[in-house]
C-alpha positions in Angstrom: 154.2 82.1 121.8 157.2 84.4 122.2 155.3 87.3 120.6 152.4 86.9 123.0 154.8 87.1 126.2 156.5 90.3 124.5 153.0 92.1 124.0 151.8 91.2 127.5 155.0 92.5 129.1 154.9 95.5 126.8 151.3 96.3 127.7 152.0 95.9 131.5 155.0 98.3 131.3 153.1 100.9 129.1 150.2 100.7 131.5 152.5 101.4 134.4 154.0 104.4 132.6 150.6 105.6 131.4 149.4 106.1 135.1 151.5 109.2 135.1 150.4 110.4 131.8 147.5 112.8 131.3 144.0 111.8 130.1 143.5 112.4 126.4 140.2 114.2 126.6 141.7 116.9 129.0 143.9 119.9 128.2 147.4 119.3 129.3 151.0 120.8 129.5 153.9 118.5 129.8 157.3 120.0 130.2 159.9 118.1 128.3 162.4 118.7 130.9 160.4 116.7 133.4 159.6 113.7 131.0 160.8 110.4 132.5 162.2 108.3 129.7 162.4 104.5 129.7 163.1 101.7 127.3 160.0 100.1 125.9 159.8 96.2 125.6 160.7 94.8 122.2 162.3 98.1 121.1 166.1 98.6 120.8 167.7 99.9 124.0 169.2 102.8 122.0 165.6 104.1 121.7 163.9 105.5 124.7 160.3 107.1 125.2 158.1 108.9 127.6 154.3 108.9 127.5 153.1 112.4 127.2 149.4 111.9 126.9 147.0 109.0 126.8 147.7 105.2 127.4 149.4 103.3 124.6 148.4 100.0 125.9 144.7 101.2 125.5 144.8 103.2 122.4 145.5 106.9 121.5 148.8 108.1 122.9 151.4 110.7 122.3 154.9 109.6 122.9 158.2 111.7 123.0 161.0 109.5 121.8 164.7 109.8 121.7 167.2 107.7 119.7 170.9 107.6 119.7 172.9 108.2 116.5 173.1 104.9 114.6 170.0 103.4 116.3 168.1 101.1 114.1 164.6 99.9 114.7 164.5 97.1 112.1 161.7 96.4 109.6 158.4 96.4 111.4 154.7 97.5 111.5 152.2 98.7 114.0 148.5 98.1 114.5 147.6 101.7 115.1 148.0 104.5 112.7 151.4 106.2 113.5 152.1 109.8 113.0 155.7 111.0 113.6 157.0 114.6 113.8 160.8 115.1 114.0 161.9 117.6 116.8 165.6 117.5 116.2 168.3 115.2 114.7 168.1 113.5 111.5 166.6 110.1 110.6 166.1 107.7 107.6 162.8 106.3 107.1 162.6 103.3 104.7 159.1 102.0 103.7 158.3 98.7 102.0 156.3 100.3 99.3 158.0 103.6 98.9 161.2 105.5 98.6 163.4 106.2 101.6 163.1 109.6 103.2 165.5 111.6 105.3 163.7 113.3 108.3 164.8 116.5 109.9 163.5 118.9 112.5 159.8 119.8 111.6 159.4 117.0 109.1 156.0 114.9 109.5 155.2 111.4 108.3 151.9 109.5 108.4 152.1 105.7 108.5 148.9 103.7 108.1 148.1 100.7 110.2 150.3 97.7 109.3 152.6 99.8 106.9 156.0 98.0 107.1 158.9 100.4 107.7 162.3 100.7 109.2 163.7 103.7 111.1 167.3 104.8 111.7 168.5 107.7 113.6 171.4 109.1 111.7 172.1 112.0 114.2 170.7 111.7 117.8 167.0 112.3 117.2 163.9 113.4 119.2 160.5 113.0 117.9 156.9 112.8 118.7 154.9 109.7 117.9 151.1 110.0 118.0 149.5 106.6 117.7 145.6 106.3 117.1 143.0 103.8 116.6 144.6 100.7 118.5 146.9 100.1 121.4 150.5 100.7 120.5 152.5 97.6 119.4 155.3 96.6 117.3 155.5 93.6 114.9 158.9 92.8 113.3 159.3 91.2 109.9 162.2 89.4 108.0 163.3 90.1 104.5 160.3 87.8 103.2 157.9 90.0 105.1 157.0 87.2 107.6 156.5 88.1 111.2 159.6 87.3 113.5 160.0 87.6 117.4 161.4 90.9 118.7 164.6 89.1 120.0 165.4 87.7 116.6 164.8 90.9 114.8 166.9 92.9 117.4 169.8 90.4 117.2 170.0 90.8 113.5 173.0 92.9 112.3 172.1 96.4 111.5 173.8 96.2 108.0 171.4 93.2 107.0 168.4 95.0 108.1 169.3 98.1 106.1 169.9 96.2 102.9 167.0 93.8 102.8 163.7 95.4 102.1 160.8 93.0 103.0 158.8 91.6 100.0 155.3 92.6 99.4 152.7 90.0 100.7 
């Protein structure tokens, strides 16, 4: 029930943000300096985003994201395929079925739908997130790999989130 509430609130907020975004089938120029950053529901407050193109509540979208040093997005997965390109800073990406990776400016990551991962900004980071194939969402998981509500995931201590890799299901 809590998850449905967060997804509904998130969809409403993302729809409102997307009104200012460009249609994805049209050529567009979006100046980074004019991007309006906001907190997305269910995501740590230390991580903000701006819709650059598309409508994340409907499907394909390009997001410009900024995270503060030390910001952790605990273990989670998304329904859409997620493509991340680092613009600046440094981040650590941990994946359920892989080795951790340190991301720097220019690095690229492709995360398939439902691929469990955790993202930590080690130095203030800016990145593009391109989501395709489904509306943007975020599903947090505990150490056993079971889905948990965002408020529970975000209250967990960062140190616990960093040391407990979810089990494969």
